[in-house]
N, C-alpha and C positions, 0 to 999 in steps of 0.2 A: 424761239427767242434766242438771239445770239448773245453769248457771254464772252467778254473780253477781260483777260487778266493782264494787269499792268502795275507798275510801281505805284505805291500809295503816296499821297501827300498829306499835309496837315489838315487841309479841308476835308479830305476823305475821312480821316480819323475823327474829326469833329462831327461829321455826319453820323458815323457809327456810334459815337457817344450819345448823340441826340436820340438815336433809335436803339439804344442799348438793350432794352428788353426784347426786341425782336431777334437778337442774336443769343442772348444769355438767359432769357426768361426771368425767373425770380432771383437768380444769382447776381449780385452786384460786384462786378469786376472792373468797374470804371477806373479804380486806382492803379490797375495794371496796364492801362492804355497810356503809355508814356510818349508824349509828343517827341521827346528827344530821340527815341528809337527810330521814328519815321524820319526825323531830320537828318540823323547821322547814318542810317542804314537803308536809305531809300530803295536801293536795288533789290533788297531782300524783304521788304515790307510790301505786300501785294494786296490789291483789291480785285475782286471779280465783279464786274458791273454789266448790266444790261440796260435796255431802254427804261427799265423799271427801277433803276438805282443800284446801289451796292448790295449784291446778293451774298457776298462773303468776303472774308479778308484773312490775311496771315501776317503776323508781325514776327520777323526773325532777323537773325544776323549771323555772321561767321566770326567765330572766336579766333584768337591768335594761334590756338593749337589745331586750327583747321576743322573745327566742328561747326556744322550748320545747326544753330540752335533755334528752335521754334518756340517763341515766347507765348504767342496766342494764335489760335485759329478758330474761326467761327463761321457758320453759315446762317443766313437769315431763316426765320421759321418757315417761310414758304419755299425755301430752296433745299431743305434737308432731304436726304435720300436720293439726290439727283446725281451724285458722284462729284459734286463741286468741291468737297473737301479733298478728294483725291487729286483733282485737277490743280488746286492750290498747292498741295504738297509737291506735285510733279513740277510745277513752275518754280517753286522755291528751291527744289533740289537742283534744277538746272542753273538757277541764279547762284546758288551756293557753290556749285562745282566750278562755275566761271571764276569765283573768288578763291578757289583752291581747297574747298572743303573735301574731306575724305570720309566723313561720317556725319550722321544726323543725330540730334538729341532733342528731347522734349521732356517735360515733367507734368504731373498732375497730382491732385489730392487722392488719398486712398479710396474715397467713396465715388470717384468719377468713373463708373463702370462703362459709360458710353465712350469716353476717351480711351480707356484701356482696350475695349473691343475694336475701336477704330484703328488704333496704332498697331494692334496685333494683326489686323487684316492687311496692313501695309507692310508687314514683315519685320516690324520692330521687335527687338528683344525687350522683355518687360521684367523689371525687378523692383522690389521695394527697398529703399535706402532709409534706414533709421536716421533720425536727426538731420536729414538733408537740409531742412530749412531752419535749423536750430534745435536745441534740446527739446525732445518730445514732439518734434514736427517732422514725421516721416513723409516721404513723397514716393510716388511711383515714377521710376525713371525709365524712359524709352530710349533705346539706342539702335542704330543700324549703320552698318558699314556701307560706303558708296563704292567699294571696289568690286 
């Protein structure tokens, strides 16, 4: 099955939200799926699709300080373990570089062991930042230079 990675559009994000549980299981992260990010940062918001629909997606953007920030990345339940997450990150990295990014960054909650392991496998530095999301709201911060 051929997989194509391309910029996402609002219709793609609406489809992902319809099938939310296939990407996130019991975790309800629908409120993090901001249509404005896809509208404004289309070249760095990506979907991986096959004839069977959207297998995975990544929502990201490049900040003014040239950081390629990954807001969300997910693969559908039947596409996990296939390397699709790595492919999405590679496509995002290239899109972010074209926009001048010199580093990558992402965050997750302290209990998200899968995300920590995945980002470590991609060569990210991992650190816990206390109060990242406000008082008493620590986050795991991933960072990696593109040099």
